[in-house]
C-alpha positions as CSV (number, residue, x, y, z in Angstrom):
1,M,45.7,24.4,-42.7
2,L,47.9,24.9,-39.6
3,Y,48.8,21.2,-39.8
4,F,50.6,22.0,-43.1
5,L,52.6,24.7,-41.3
6,Y,53.6,22.2,-38.6
7,E,54.8,19.7,-41.2
8,W,56.7,22.4,-43.3
9,L,58.5,23.8,-40.2
10,A,59.2,20.3,-39.0
11,R,61.3,19.7,-42.1
12,S,63.0,23.0,-42.0
13,Q,65.7,24.4,-39.8
14,E,63.2,26.8,-38.3
15,H,61.4,24.1,-36.4
16,V,59.6,25.4,-33.3
17,P,59.2,22.7,-30.7
18,A,55.9,24.2,-29.4
19,L,54.4,23.5,-32.8
20,N,54.7,19.7,-32.1
21,L,51.3,20.2,-30.4
22,L,49.8,20.4,-33.9
23,K,50.5,16.8,-34.6
24,Y,48.2,15.7,-31.8
25,L,44.6,15.2,-32.8
26,T,43.3,16.0,-29.3
27,F,45.0,19.4,-29.3
28,R,43.7,20.3,-32.7
29,S,40.2,19.2,-31.8
30,G,40.2,21.4,-28.7
31,M,41.5,24.3,-30.7
32,A,38.9,23.8,-33.4
33,M,36.2,23.9,-30.8
34,L,37.5,27.1,-29.3
35,T,38.0,28.7,-32.7
36,A,34.5,27.8,-33.8
37,Y,33.0,29.1,-30.6
38,I,34.9,32.4,-30.9
39,V,33.8,32.9,-34.5
40,A,30.1,32.2,-33.8
41,V,30.0,34.5,-30.7
42,A,31.9,37.2,-32.5
43,M,29.4,37.2,-35.3
44,G,26.5,37.2,-32.8
45,S,25.0,40.7,-32.1
46,R,26.0,42.4,-35.4
47,F,24.8,39.4,-37.4
48,I,21.5,39.3,-35.6
49,R,20.9,43.0,-36.0
50,W,21.7,42.7,-39.7
51,M,19.3,39.7,-40.1
52,K,16.5,41.7,-38.4
53,A,17.0,44.6,-40.7
54,K,17.1,42.4,-43.8
55,Q,14.2,40.1,-42.8
56,G,11.8,42.6,-41.4
57,K,9.0,40.3,-39.9
58,G,11.5,37.5,-39.4
59,Q,10.7,33.8,-39.6
60,P,7.0,33.1,-40.3
61,I,5.4,31.2,-37.4
62,R,2.8,28.5,-37.8
63,T,-0.6,29.9,-37.1
64,D,-2.1,26.4,-36.6
65,G,0.4,25.6,-33.9
66,I,0.9,26.8,-30.3
67,A,-1.0,30.1,-30.0
68,R,1.6,31.8,-27.8
69,H,4.4,31.1,-30.3
70,V,2.7,33.5,-32.7
71,T,3.0,36.4,-30.3
72,E,6.1,35.5,-28.4
73,K,8.3,34.5,-31.3
74,A,7.0,36.9,-33.9
75,G,9.8,39.1,-35.5
76,T,12.6,36.7,-34.5
77,P,15.1,36.4,-37.4
78,T,16.1,33.1,-38.9
79,M,19.3,31.8,-40.7
80,G,21.2,31.7,-37.5
81,G,22.7,28.5,-38.9
82,F,25.2,30.8,-40.7
83,M,26.8,31.5,-37.3
84,I,27.3,27.8,-36.6
85,L,28.5,27.0,-40.1
86,A,31.0,29.9,-40.1
87,G,32.5,28.6,-36.9
88,L,32.5,25.0,-38.1
89,F,34.2,25.8,-41.4
90,V,36.8,28.2,-39.9
91,G,37.6,25.7,-37.1
92,A,37.8,22.7,-39.4
93,L,39.8,24.4,-42.1
94,L,42.3,25.9,-39.7
95,W,42.9,22.8,-37.6
96,A,42.1,19.7,-39.6
97,D,44.5,17.9,-41.9
98,L,43.2,19.1,-45.3
99,R,44.6,16.1,-47.2
100,N,42.1,13.9,-45.5
101,I,39.3,13.0,-47.8
102,H,36.8,12.3,-45.0
103,V,37.1,15.9,-43.9
104,W,36.3,17.2,-47.4
105,V,33.4,14.8,-47.9
106,V,31.8,15.9,-44.6
107,L,32.4,19.6,-45.4
108,L,30.9,19.1,-48.9
109,I,27.7,17.7,-47.5
110,T,27.5,20.2,-44.7
111,G,28.1,23.2,-47.1
112,S,25.7,21.9,-49.8
113,Y,22.9,21.2,-47.3
114,G,23.6,24.6,-45.7
115,I,23.0,26.3,-49.1
116,L,19.9,24.3,-49.6
117,G,18.6,25.3,-46.2
118,F,19.4,28.9,-47.0
119,M,17.4,28.7,-50.1
120,D,14.5,27.3,-48.1
121,D,14.8,30.0,-45.4
122,Y,15.0,32.7,-48.0
123,A,11.8,31.5,-49.7
124,K,10.0,31.5,-46.4
125,V,11.1,34.9,-45.4
126,T,10.6,36.7,-48.7
127,K,7.1,35.1,-49.2
128,Q,6.3,35.3,-45.5
129,T,5.0,31.7,-45.5
130,T,6.0,28.6,-43.6
131,A,6.2,26.7,-46.9
132,G,9.6,27.2,-48.6
133,L,11.0,24.8,-51.1
134,S,8.9,21.8,-51.8
135,S,9.7,18.5,-50.1
136,V,10.5,17.0,-53.5
137,Q,13.0,19.7,-54.4
138,K,14.8,19.3,-51.1
139,L,14.9,15.5,-51.2
140,V,16.2,15.4,-54.7
141,A,19.0,17.8,-53.9
142,Q,19.8,16.0,-50.6
143,F,20.0,12.6,-52.2
144,A,22.0,13.9,-55.2
145,V,24.7,15.4,-52.9
146,A,24.7,12.3,-50.6
147,I,25.1,9.9,-53.5
148,I,28.0,11.8,-55.0
149,A,29.7,12.0,-51.6
150,T,29.2,8.3,-50.9
151,V,30.6,7.3,-54.3
152,I,33.7,9.5,-53.6
153,L,34.2,7.7,-50.3
154,I,33.8,4.2,-51.8
155,L,36.3,5.0,-54.6
156,F,38.9,7.2,-53.0
157,A,38.8,6.9,-49.2
158,P,41.8,4.9,-47.7
159,K,40.9,1.2,-47.0
160,S,42.1,-1.2,-44.4
161,P,43.7,-4.3,-45.8
162,M,42.5,-6.2,-42.7
163,T,38.8,-5.6,-43.6
164,P,38.3,-5.8,-47.3
165,G,34.9,-4.6,-48.6
166,M,34.2,-2.5,-45.5
167,E,33.6,0.6,-47.6
168,T,30.3,-0.9,-48.8
169,S,29.4,-2.8,-45.7
170,V,27.0,-2.2,-42.8
171,V,28.3,-3.0,-39.3
172,F,25.8,-3.9,-36.6
173,P,26.3,-2.6,-33.0
174,I,26.8,-5.2,-30.3
175,F,27.2,-8.1,-32.7
176,K,30.8,-7.7,-33.8
177,A,30.7,-10.5,-36.3
178,L,27.6,-9.3,-38.0
179,V,28.7,-7.3,-41.1
180,I,26.7,-7.2,-44.3
181,N,28.3,-6.2,-47.5
182,L,25.6,-4.4,-49.6
183,G,27.8,-3.8,-52.6
184,W,26.8,-0.7,-54.6
185,F,23.4,-0.8,-52.9
186,Y,25.3,0.7,-50.0
187,V,25.2,4.0,-51.8
188,V,21.4,4.1,-51.4
189,F,21.7,3.1,-47.7
190,A,24.2,5.8,-47.0
191,A,22.2,8.4,-48.9
192,V,19.1,7.5,-46.9
193,T,21.2,7.8,-43.7
194,I,22.5,11.2,-44.6
195,A,19.4,12.8,-46.1
196,G,17.1,11.2,-43.5
197,F,19.1,12.4,-40.5
198,S,19.3,15.9,-42.1
199,N,15.5,16.1,-42.2
200,A,15.2,14.6,-38.8
201,V,17.2,17.4,-37.2
202,N,15.3,19.9,-39.3
203,L,12.0,18.6,-37.9
204,T,13.3,18.8,-34.3
205,D,14.3,22.4,-34.7
206,G,11.0,23.9,-33.4
207,L,11.7,25.3,-29.9
208,D,14.4,27.5,-28.6
209,G,17.6,25.5,-28.1
210,L,15.8,22.2,-28.7
211,A,17.9,21.0,-31.7
212,I,21.3,22.4,-31.1
213,V,22.1,20.8,-27.7
214,P,21.2,17.2,-28.9
215,V,23.3,18.0,-32.0
216,M,26.3,18.8,-29.8
217,F,25.7,15.6,-27.7
218,A,25.7,13.6,-30.9
219,A,28.8,15.4,-32.3
220,S,30.6,14.7,-29.0
221,T,29.8,11.0,-29.2
222,F,30.8,10.7,-32.8
223,G,33.9,12.7,-32.3
224,L,35.0,10.0,-29.8
225,I,33.8,7.2,-32.1
226,A,35.8,8.7,-35.0
227,Y,38.9,9.0,-32.9
228,L,38.6,5.4,-31.7
229,V,37.9,3.7,-35.1
230,G,40.6,5.9,-36.7
231,N,43.2,4.6,-34.3
232,Y,44.3,1.0,-35.0
233,K,45.3,0.3,-31.3
234,F,42.0,1.5,-29.9
235,A,39.9,-0.1,-32.6
236,D,41.7,-3.4,-32.0
237,Y,41.3,-3.3,-28.3
238,L,37.5,-2.5,-28.5
239,N,37.0,-5.0,-31.4
240,L,35.9,-2.2,-33.7
241,H,36.6,-2.2,-37.4
242,F,39.6,0.0,-38.2
243,A,38.8,3.0,-40.5
244,P,42.0,4.7,-41.7
245,G,41.9,8.5,-41.6
246,V,38.5,8.7,-40.0
247,G,40.1,10.0,-36.7
248,E,40.5,13.4,-38.3
249,L,36.8,13.9,-38.2
250,A,37.2,14.4,-34.4
251,V,38.3,17.9,-35.4
252,V,35.2,18.5,-37.4
253,C,33.0,17.2,-34.6
254,A,34.7,19.5,-32.2
255,A,34.1,22.4,-34.5
256,I,30.4,21.5,-34.6
257,I,30.3,21.6,-30.8
258,G,32.1,25.0,-30.7
259,G,29.9,26.5,-33.3
260,G,26.9,25.1,-31.6
261,M,27.9,26.6,-28.2
262,G,28.5,30.0,-29.8
263,F,25.0,29.9,-31.4
264,L,23.4,28.7,-28.2
265,W,24.6,31.8,-26.5
266,Y,22.0,33.7,-28.6
267,N,19.5,30.9,-29.1
268,A,19.0,30.2,-25.4
269,P,15.4,31.0,-24.4
270,P,14.1,33.5,-25.4
271,A,15.9,33.0,-28.7
272,K,17.3,36.2,-30.4
273,I,17.7,34.2,-33.6
274,F,16.5,30.9,-35.0
275,M,18.8,28.3,-36.5
276,G,16.6,27.9,-39.5
277,D,16.9,25.2,-42.2
278,T,20.3,26.8,-43.0
279,G,21.6,25.2,-39.8
280,S,19.4,22.2,-39.2
281,L,19.7,20.6,-42.6
282,A,23.5,21.2,-42.7
283,L,24.1,19.9,-39.1
284,G,21.9,16.8,-39.7
285,G,23.7,16.1,-42.9
286,A,27.1,16.5,-41.2
287,L,26.2,14.0,-38.5
288,G,24.9,11.5,-41.1
289,A,28.1,11.9,-43.2
290,I,30.3,11.4,-40.1
291,A,28.4,8.2,-39.2
292,V,28.8,6.9,-42.8
293,C,32.6,7.7,-42.8
294,A,33.0,6.0,-39.4
295,K,30.8,3.0,-40.5
296,H,28.5,3.5,-37.5
297,E,25.3,4.4,-39.3
298,L,23.1,2.2,-37.1
299,V,24.7,3.6,-33.9
300,L,23.6,7.1,-35.2
301,G,20.0,5.8,-34.9
302,I,20.7,5.2,-31.2
303,V,22.7,8.3,-30.5
304,G,20.3,10.5,-32.5
305,G,17.3,8.6,-31.3
306,L,15.6,11.9,-30.3
307,F,15.8,13.1,-33.9
308,V,14.5,9.8,-35.1
309,A,11.5,9.9,-32.7
310,E,10.7,13.4,-33.9
311,A,10.8,12.3,-37.6
312,L,8.7,9.2,-36.9
313,S,6.1,11.3,-35.1
314,V,5.5,13.3,-38.2
315,M,5.4,10.3,-40.5
316,I,3.0,8.4,-38.2
317,Q,0.8,11.5,-37.8
318,V,0.6,12.1,-41.6
319,A,0.0,8.5,-42.5
320,Y,-2.6,7.9,-39.8
321,F,-4.5,11.1,-40.7
322,K,-4.6,10.3,-44.4
323,K,-6.0,6.8,-43.6
324,T,-8.5,7.7,-40.8
325,G,-8.9,11.5,-40.7
326,K,-7.8,11.3,-37.1
327,R,-4.6,12.3,-35.3
328,V,-2.3,10.1,-33.1
329,F,-0.6,13.1,-31.5
330,L,-2.2,16.4,-30.5
331,M,0.4,18.0,-32.8
332,A,3.5,16.9,-34.6
333,P,6.5,16.9,-34.4
334,I,6.1,15.3,-31.0
335,H,7.7,18.2,-29.0
336,H,4.5,20.2,-29.9
337,H,2.4,17.3,-28.6
338,F,3.9,17.8,-25.1
339,E,3.3,21.6,-25.4
340,K,-0.3,20.9,-26.2
341,L,-0.4,18.7,-23.0
342,G,0.5,21.8,-21.0
343,W,4.3,21.4,-20.6
344,A,6.2,24.7,-20.6
345,E,8.5,25.2,-23.5
346,S,11.6,25.1,-21.2
347,T,10.3,21.9,-19.7
348,V,10.0,20.2,-23.1
349,V,13.5,21.4,-24.1
350,I,15.3,20.4,-21.0
351,R,13.7,17.0,-20.8
352,F,14.5,16.3,-24.4
353,W,18.1,17.3,-23.7
354,I,18.2,14.7,-20.9
355,V,16.8,12.1,-23.3
356,A,19.4,13.0,-25.9
357,M,22.2,12.8,-23.4
358,M,21.2,9.4,-22.2
359,L,20.9,8.1,-25.7
360,S,24.4,9.3,-26.4
361,F,25.6,7.3,-23.4
362,V,23.8,4.2,-24.7
363,G,25.4,4.7,-28.1
364,L,28.8,4.8,-26.5
365,A,28.0,1.7,-24.5
366,T,27.6,-0.3,-27.8
367,L,31.3,0.2,-28.5
368,K,32.2,-2.2,-25.6
369,L,29.2,-4.5,-25.8
370,R,30.6,-6.6,-28.6
């Protein structure tokens, strides 16, 4: 929104030289992060008190899980994802170029998944059960939104004349010449990426601060990736495909980081509020959508490897139990397995943060290993 103000004043006689800062993507990204952080922190205490009053007993805790969670976390409200999303949307809408279709596609997915997550959280709180919406209901909604968004990108996003067909292609990290054009089947691939990563982040959100910090690591990495592939000179130097307009997503990534930091202020152990599906489904969907826009879907699997591992642990546990009646892990998702082994919650969280940070560095390294 403020970018429009800069352009309007630049054409008028009332031009203010200081507003030239608004044309720089790095400046607007920094301001989006700061804005999102301020919004999330400002909501903090009052929002948490309001959520406690409205939710009563707070988020239901699994009784078949870690015993101490039932007593230590009982009464903690959920839907803290609203704080992150409020900061994200205010930061992005204020500082991003709102003519950019990539920005709107990512916000469409983020907002839609946030609404879906809210419906799931609301069902859990009102019924006081850990079962909210059914898996089928959530998957159908997630895939529907992801398919619509992907089709919009294919049809209307700006295309580079140097790389025809890139809008429906999958680019492989490290191997710069390995590009596979999936045609319209790419819609399915992109939808699986977006919906799958949304659910992976959702499964990871089980301990205080566990999901939000890896989300911020991933957003930082993809903010840089979006900036590089959206700039022809940088993309050419690094032998990356050029994706016109994608650089603007650096502002959205910065807003995710800022909103996440503001939320972490209150979610740090012991959490005063949980993210809930409102936040986890939305943030996972946002990262998946950004990866699709930047044509780095496979790199997301590396950068977000922690989330992938959490999702795989659940899939393996369920499949193996159905087949043999036995469990591979003491409890799934895998962060609970380590708790069952005797690790303190803070130990699990911090060690998972370290893993997420290292995977982000590995993901960045693939940009040069080509």
